[in-house]
C-alpha positions, -999 to +999 in steps of 0.1 A: -005+001+001+018+033-012+020+062+018-010+079+024-011+118+013-027+145+022-028+185+013-014+211+038-036+233+049-013+261+048+005+257+015-016+236-004+010+211-011+001+174-015+026+156+005+033+124+024+010+124+056+042+124+075+055+151+069+024+165+084+009+178+119-023+177+131-034+207+139-065+220+160-090+226+134-089+190+121-068+199+092-030+195+087+003+213+078+038+207+071+059+203+100+081+234+081+055+255+085+064+281+113+041+279+143+029+238+131+050+220+155+038+237+188+003+237+177+005+201+175+023+201+208-004+217+225-035+196+207-019+166+217-016+179+255-054+193+254-065+157+244-044+141+272-062+166+296-095+154+279-088+117+282-077+116+318-108+141+323-129+117+309-114+089+328-117+107+362-156+114+355-171+082+344-206+099+337-193+128+314-176+105+291-174+116+255-181+092+224-153+107+205-125+132+214-126+149+183-112+186+189-108+192+223-126+215+241-112+244+253-137+247+281-130+210+292-097+215+290-094+241+314-120+230+334-099+197+341-069+218+345-088+240+375-100+210+390-065+199+389-048+223+404-071+229+430-068+192+440-032+195+441-037+224+466-061+208+487-042+176+490-009+194+505-030+217+526-055+196+541-053+163+567-061+130+537-089+115+569-104+147+582-102+171+555-093+201+583-069+227+568-035+232+579+003+241+573+036+215+570+058+209+599+082+233+584+057+261+579+039+257+612+073+261+632+082+291+612+054+311+621+055+292+659+091+314+662+081+346+646+045+341+668+072+341+699+093+374+686+055+387+685+049+385+719+086+394+731+074+432+710+042+429+729+063+419+766+034+393+764+062+364+764+050+340+794+068+305+790+044+294+812+011+305+788+032+302+758+012+274+736-021+294+744-008+323+734+007+308+704-024+292+691-044+326+703-021+347+675-015+322+648-053+310+650-049+275+659-029+269+635-031+233+624+004+219+618+002+188+589+029+159+593+042+134+566+036+100+580+052+069+568+023+043+557+030+006+557+016-015+528+018-046+554-002-034+581-021-002+572-043-008+549-069-004+573-064+032+574-077+036+536-114+034+544-110+062+564-095+091+531-127+096+515-114+106+483-106+083+462-078+095+443-059+098+476-071+069+489-056+057+453-020+071+461-013+066+496-001+029+489+020+040+460+034+072+478+042+049+512+031+080+530+000+098+545-002+134+552-024+136+590-031+160+616-018+149+652-056+145+662-059+118+633-023+103+637-036+096+676-064+080+667-054+058+636-027+043+657+001+065+643+012+084+680+045+067+676+052+075+639+041+113+647+061+115+681+095+103+658+090+135+640+093+155+672+125+141+692+140+147+723+171+171+716+204+166+730+215+196+757+243+202+722+214+202+699+198+227+718+231+252+722+232+249+685+199+259+678+201+287+703+232+304+685+208+298+653+183+315+663+199+345+676+215+345+638+176+346+629+164+370+651+172+398+628+152+385+598+125+374+629+118+406+642+111+422+611+085+394+599+070+402+635+069+436+631+053+432+600+022+407+615+018+429+642+015+459+614-010+435+590-028+426+628 
């Protein structure tokens, strides 16, 4: 069978199909024309996005992909972005919003400096004061998931997409309350090791170095409050 030929939509020449690329309007054009490769790549990405969207929404499956729908692709991208943001900012079991441990402890340091500036620093009442100024900020931690022992926890994760990710990632994002409730207290505590005297001294030196930056950030927070 002879190679298939098509007519280029730009120059009108009859050329081998292999020398052309598909365009968004369903036509084909020579690879050599400016912008054709980029248009073909964009079309390929949009069609993949459309297929993914259809797989995740069985009730909305299309009989034929055809030229990708801009509105549907935009909807898919917006939903994917929202999912990515939520999966990194909410506990995977209870769904409460929080922040990662690094961000949490950064805000705690700034809040402690704010209390110093206010002359309200009270070591005995520190946890309550920090919670008050941070709006009861919820820390979230990445907890190791063990496929051989932790399968039971998967039923606590309502979002199927997240539930399917856990065994592949071998980890979960949980708040402290859920970690304790699900029997992961030991793994949660392992993220907060008891420091040695030498480590405390090193931390004190680091905090002293960071003090000007913490003070500046605390002042900005105070201005915004």
